[in-house]
C-alpha positions in Angstrom: 43.1 64.4 125.2 45.2 62.2 123.8 42.9 59.4 123.4 40.4 61.6 122.0 43.1 62.6 119.4 44.0 59.2 119.3 40.7 58.0 118.5 39.5 60.4 116.0 43.1 59.9 114.0 42.1 56.1 113.9 38.4 56.8 112.7 39.7 59.3 109.7 42.1 56.6 109.0 39.4 54.0 108.2 37.1 56.6 107.1 40.1 57.5 104.0 40.9 53.7 103.2 37.6 54.3 101.1 38.1 57.2 99.7 39.8 59.1 96.5 43.0 61.5 97.4 40.6 64.4 97.7 38.5 63.3 99.9 40.9 62.0 101.7 43.6 65.1 101.5 40.3 67.2 102.9 39.5 65.0 105.4 43.2 65.4 106.9 42.6 68.8 106.0 39.5 69.1 108.6 41.5 66.4 111.0 44.5 69.3 111.3 42.4 72.1 111.3 40.1 69.5 114.1 43.4 69.7 116.2 45.0 72.8 116.1 41.3 73.9 116.7 41.9 71.8 120.7 44.7 72.8 121.3 45.0 76.0 120.7 41.8 76.0 123.1 43.5 74.0 125.3 45.5 76.4 125.7 43.4 79.2 126.3 41.4 77.2 129.1 45.3 76.5 130.7 45.9 81.0 130.8 42.5 81.7 132.1 43.1 78.8 134.6 46.0 80.4 135.4 45.1 83.7 135.9 42.2 82.9 138.0 44.6 80.9 139.9 47.3 84.1 140.7 43.8 86.2 141.2 42.6 82.8 143.8 45.8 83.5 145.7 46.1 86.8 145.8 42.6 87.0 147.7 43.8 84.3 149.9 46.9 86.0 151.2 45.0 88.7 151.6 42.4 87.1 153.1 44.5 85.0 155.5 46.8 88.2 156.8 43.0 90.5 157.5 43.3 91.3 161.4 40.0 90.9 161.0 40.2 86.9 160.4 42.9 86.2 162.5 41.2 88.1 165.2 38.2 84.8 164.4 40.6 82.1 164.1 41.6 83.2 167.4 39.2 83.2 169.1 37.6 79.9 166.8 40.6 78.1 168.1 40.3 79.1 171.9 37.0 78.1 171.9 37.5 74.7 170.1 40.7 74.2 173.2 37.7 75.1 175.8 34.6 73.0 174.1 37.4 70.1 174.0 38.8 70.6 178.3 34.8 70.0 179.4 34.2 67.1 177.0 37.6 65.6 178.6 36.0 66.7 181.8 32.6 65.4 181.5 34.3 62.2 180.3 36.7 62.2 183.6 32.8 62.3 185.9 31.8 59.5 187.1 27.7 58.9 186.0 25.2 57.7 188.0 25.4 54.8 186.4 29.2 54.7 187.4 28.7 55.5 191.1 25.8 52.5 191.7 28.3 49.9 190.2 31.1 51.4 192.4 29.2 51.0 195.6 28.1 47.0 194.2 31.8 46.4 194.2 
């Protein structure tokens, strides 16, 4: 945001160099008003984000403390553990190709 304001200020400064004092004053007032509006809007957006993030945090707390969610998470954890064990067991078993290689030795 500072870059935008700086660029605008430089642009105004260059434009003002070719203007009368009255035009310069008017342009400066417009630039000040624009900067003030940007600041007000940024504060408003920040406040809205804070409110929404607080609300999202509260909703997340509610979800994670829900007994049904905890039960589902436990079941998912258990299923993933069983799947991992099955994959490990399958990897430890001899395949037909492994058995043929062992017989040739």
